[in-house]
Structures are given as C-alpha cells and as structure tokens.
C-alpha beads as a LAMMPS data file, in Angstrom:
LAMMPS data file: protein, C-alpha beads

145 atoms
144 bonds

1 atom types
1 bond types

-500.0 500.0 xlo xhi
-500.0 500.0 ylo yhi
-500.0 500.0 zlo zhi

Masses

1 110.0

Atoms # bond

1 1 1 -394.542 294.071 261.525
2 1 1 -391.181 292.594 260.520
3 1 1 -391.350 289.208 258.813
4 1 1 -388.425 286.875 258.285
5 1 1 -387.531 285.619 254.794
6 1 1 -388.999 282.223 255.742
7 1 1 -392.308 283.819 256.802
8 1 1 -392.443 285.724 253.500
9 1 1 -391.735 282.515 251.553
10 1 1 -394.340 280.641 253.586
11 1 1 -397.006 283.288 252.882
12 1 1 -396.221 283.354 249.164
13 1 1 -396.248 279.543 248.929
14 1 1 -399.607 279.275 250.715
15 1 1 -401.104 282.017 248.536
16 1 1 -399.895 280.171 245.406
17 1 1 -401.285 276.821 246.610
18 1 1 -404.619 278.352 247.646
19 1 1 -405.116 279.816 244.165
20 1 1 -405.314 276.252 242.814
21 1 1 -407.245 274.584 245.616
22 1 1 -409.822 277.276 246.484
23 1 1 -412.160 276.425 243.561
24 1 1 -412.138 272.800 244.742
25 1 1 -412.847 273.841 248.348
26 1 1 -415.842 275.912 247.185
27 1 1 -417.250 273.027 245.149
28 1 1 -419.126 269.936 246.346
29 1 1 -415.868 267.995 245.809
30 1 1 -414.048 269.922 248.556
31 1 1 -415.641 267.772 251.241
32 1 1 -417.305 264.576 250.064
33 1 1 -420.466 263.624 252.004
34 1 1 -419.066 260.282 253.195
35 1 1 -415.770 261.736 254.400
36 1 1 -415.187 263.031 257.957
37 1 1 -412.611 265.546 256.644
38 1 1 -412.402 268.017 253.787
39 1 1 -411.712 271.558 252.700
40 1 1 -413.894 274.538 253.568
41 1 1 -413.750 278.286 253.055
42 1 1 -414.268 280.324 256.235
43 1 1 -415.081 284.020 255.995
44 1 1 -413.741 286.050 258.905
45 1 1 -414.067 289.753 259.602
46 1 1 -410.784 291.585 260.162
47 1 1 -410.582 292.693 263.790
48 1 1 -408.912 296.001 262.866
49 1 1 -409.976 296.554 259.238
50 1 1 -413.545 295.240 259.368
51 1 1 -412.967 293.666 255.929
52 1 1 -414.316 290.228 255.098
53 1 1 -411.495 287.737 254.515
54 1 1 -411.849 284.239 253.031
55 1 1 -409.578 281.546 254.459
56 1 1 -409.259 278.052 253.070
57 1 1 -408.959 275.411 255.793
58 1 1 -408.872 271.674 256.299
59 1 1 -411.783 270.658 258.494
60 1 1 -413.157 267.709 260.417
61 1 1 -416.931 267.167 260.574
62 1 1 -418.746 265.889 263.659
63 1 1 -422.512 265.817 263.103
64 1 1 -423.465 269.459 262.344
65 1 1 -420.224 270.815 263.844
66 1 1 -417.018 271.681 262.016
67 1 1 -413.592 271.661 263.680
68 1 1 -410.741 273.674 262.127
69 1 1 -407.261 274.377 263.443
70 1 1 -404.005 276.162 262.876
71 1 1 -400.473 275.185 263.734
72 1 1 -399.193 278.727 263.244
73 1 1 -399.643 280.872 266.338
74 1 1 -399.634 284.029 264.214
75 1 1 -402.678 283.043 262.112
76 1 1 -404.790 286.168 261.825
77 1 1 -407.944 284.254 260.903
78 1 1 -407.984 282.633 264.356
79 1 1 -407.533 286.015 266.046
80 1 1 -410.362 287.379 263.880
81 1 1 -412.664 284.508 264.906
82 1 1 -411.843 285.186 268.544
83 1 1 -412.843 288.859 268.075
84 1 1 -416.015 288.149 266.081
85 1 1 -417.460 284.676 266.551
86 1 1 -420.231 285.018 263.942
87 1 1 -418.911 283.289 260.853
88 1 1 -419.971 282.290 257.377
89 1 1 -418.419 279.296 255.653
90 1 1 -418.773 277.255 252.492
91 1 1 -419.001 273.486 252.731
92 1 1 -419.795 271.110 249.868
93 1 1 -420.652 274.025 247.604
94 1 1 -423.165 275.591 250.021
95 1 1 -423.087 278.611 252.311
96 1 1 -423.530 278.052 256.074
97 1 1 -423.577 280.274 259.170
98 1 1 -422.105 279.384 262.537
99 1 1 -420.832 280.607 265.857
100 1 1 -417.118 279.962 266.336
101 1 1 -415.894 278.688 269.680
102 1 1 -412.149 279.414 269.688
103 1 1 -409.680 277.347 271.677
104 1 1 -406.028 278.151 272.318
105 1 1 -403.411 279.596 274.624
106 1 1 -404.697 282.780 276.197
107 1 1 -408.109 282.444 274.528
108 1 1 -411.205 282.370 276.708
109 1 1 -413.565 279.866 275.069
110 1 1 -417.193 281.004 275.385
111 1 1 -419.798 278.817 277.071
112 1 1 -422.626 277.234 275.142
113 1 1 -421.351 274.060 273.511
114 1 1 -423.324 270.858 274.106
115 1 1 -421.703 268.472 276.591
116 1 1 -419.949 266.171 274.120
117 1 1 -418.588 269.112 272.120
118 1 1 -417.503 270.785 275.382
119 1 1 -415.616 267.572 276.180
120 1 1 -413.878 267.773 272.789
121 1 1 -413.094 271.451 273.434
122 1 1 -411.451 270.518 276.760
123 1 1 -409.252 267.936 275.026
124 1 1 -408.337 270.428 272.296
125 1 1 -407.456 273.009 274.963
126 1 1 -404.938 270.559 276.469
127 1 1 -403.420 270.032 273.010
128 1 1 -403.224 273.820 272.557
129 1 1 -401.450 274.279 275.866
130 1 1 -398.910 271.566 275.057
131 1 1 -398.207 272.347 271.402
132 1 1 -399.257 275.961 270.813
133 1 1 -401.932 275.072 268.284
134 1 1 -405.324 276.748 268.118
135 1 1 -408.730 275.356 267.187
136 1 1 -412.218 276.572 266.432
137 1 1 -415.428 274.612 266.659
138 1 1 -418.055 276.020 264.308
139 1 1 -421.503 275.454 265.815
140 1 1 -424.472 275.651 263.439
141 1 1 -426.270 278.970 263.373
142 1 1 -428.803 280.837 261.274
143 1 1 -427.286 284.235 260.517
144 1 1 -424.029 286.129 260.578
145 1 1 -423.593 289.667 261.836

Bonds

1 1 1 2
2 1 2 3
3 1 3 4
4 1 4 5
5 1 5 6
6 1 6 7
7 1 7 8
8 1 8 9
9 1 9 10
10 1 10 11
11 1 11 12
12 1 12 13
13 1 13 14
14 1 14 15
15 1 15 16
16 1 16 17
17 1 17 18
18 1 18 19
19 1 19 20
20 1 20 21
21 1 21 22
22 1 22 23
23 1 23 24
24 1 24 25
25 1 25 26
26 1 26 27
27 1 27 28
28 1 28 29
29 1 29 30
30 1 30 31
31 1 31 32
32 1 32 33
33 1 33 34
34 1 34 35
35 1 35 36
36 1 36 37
37 1 37 38
38 1 38 39
39 1 39 40
40 1 40 41
41 1 41 42
42 1 42 43
43 1 43 44
44 1 44 45
45 1 45 46
46 1 46 47
47 1 47 48
48 1 48 49
49 1 49 50
50 1 50 51
51 1 51 52
52 1 52 53
53 1 53 54
54 1 54 55
55 1 55 56
56 1 56 57
57 1 57 58
58 1 58 59
59 1 59 60
60 1 60 61
61 1 61 62
62 1 62 63
63 1 63 64
64 1 64 65
65 1 65 66
66 1 66 67
67 1 67 68
68 1 68 69
69 1 69 70
70 1 70 71
71 1 71 72
72 1 72 73
73 1 73 74
74 1 74 75
75 1 75 76
76 1 76 77
77 1 77 78
78 1 78 79
79 1 79 80
80 1 80 81
81 1 81 82
82 1 82 83
83 1 83 84
84 1 84 85
85 1 85 86
86 1 86 87
87 1 87 88
88 1 88 89
89 1 89 90
90 1 90 91
91 1 91 92
92 1 92 93
93 1 93 94
94 1 94 95
95 1 95 96
96 1 96 97
97 1 97 98
98 1 98 99
99 1 99 100
100 1 100 101
101 1 101 102
102 1 102 103
103 1 103 104
104 1 104 105
105 1 105 106
106 1 106 107
107 1 107 108
108 1 108 109
109 1 109 110
110 1 110 111
111 1 111 112
112 1 112 113
113 1 113 114
114 1 114 115
115 1 115 116
116 1 116 117
117 1 117 118
118 1 118 119
119 1 119 120
120 1 120 121
121 1 121 122
122 1 122 123
123 1 123 124
124 1 124 125
125 1 125 126
126 1 126 127
127 1 127 128
128 1 128 129
129 1 129 130
130 1 130 131
131 1 131 132
132 1 132 133
133 1 133 134
134 1 134 135
135 1 135 136
136 1 136 137
137 1 137 138
138 1 138 139
139 1 139 140
140 1 140 141
141 1 141 142
142 1 142 143
143 1 143 144
144 1 144 145
C-alpha cells in the first residue's frame, strides 16, 4: 500500500507519542476512577496476520461499557475489531474482556446491546455517516477467543 509523506509522518509521530504514554495507559493512572474518560490499551487480532496488536486509545466510560473511536478511516484496529469482536483491554491497570460492537460507514453493527446502549449506537452511527468517524462500544464479557 502506498502511503503519502504525511501518512508516514503521522504514523511515526503517533508511534513516538505512544512510547511515552503507553505505560501511563496501562497503569491505574491512565483512567482515574472518578473520571468519565481516560486511556486504555485494546488488544486486537490482525484480520490477515492473526497477530495480537495492542492499540492505545482514549475512551469514555458509561457504567460497565467503554466507548472508543477513531477519526482516521484507515485505522486497522477498527477493521480488526469488526472482523473479530472478542477483545481484551486494560483499564486502570487491570485486564478486561469484552465484545466489541463496531459502528461506522459500511459496518454492520451486531445486535445485542441493551436498549440505552443501542440508542447511543444509533446516534454514533449518524455521526459516522456525517463525518466518516468510526466507533466501538466494548460490552463486558468473560473471555476472549
């Protein structure tokens, strides 16, 4: 795949920044208990390679659910979540398992969210259609595949 000089710079800059912030995201300080937002590490499985890939993301917390998003339509982690919805993530220094419900242009969001989270998913879908963003709602689970 051909990448422009800006895309190469963007990737290098994010990799550099993540090297400093990942230890914070993995610690209890990445998302303070009283804050509705914070950093998490999401482990996806590569849809073509099958390799486990850690991605650092900003997240919003709603009860036991976690909402993450991307503004870059080429984000592989979102495509990986769409291919394999079983996910492991680290929040406040602890490992968690979830099912990812992906939302975005051309993405068929699976059924199974509770009504109020389904309502949020519908609103996020409208945002995705208008602005090209993508979202995932991580629903609590017990194991990852």
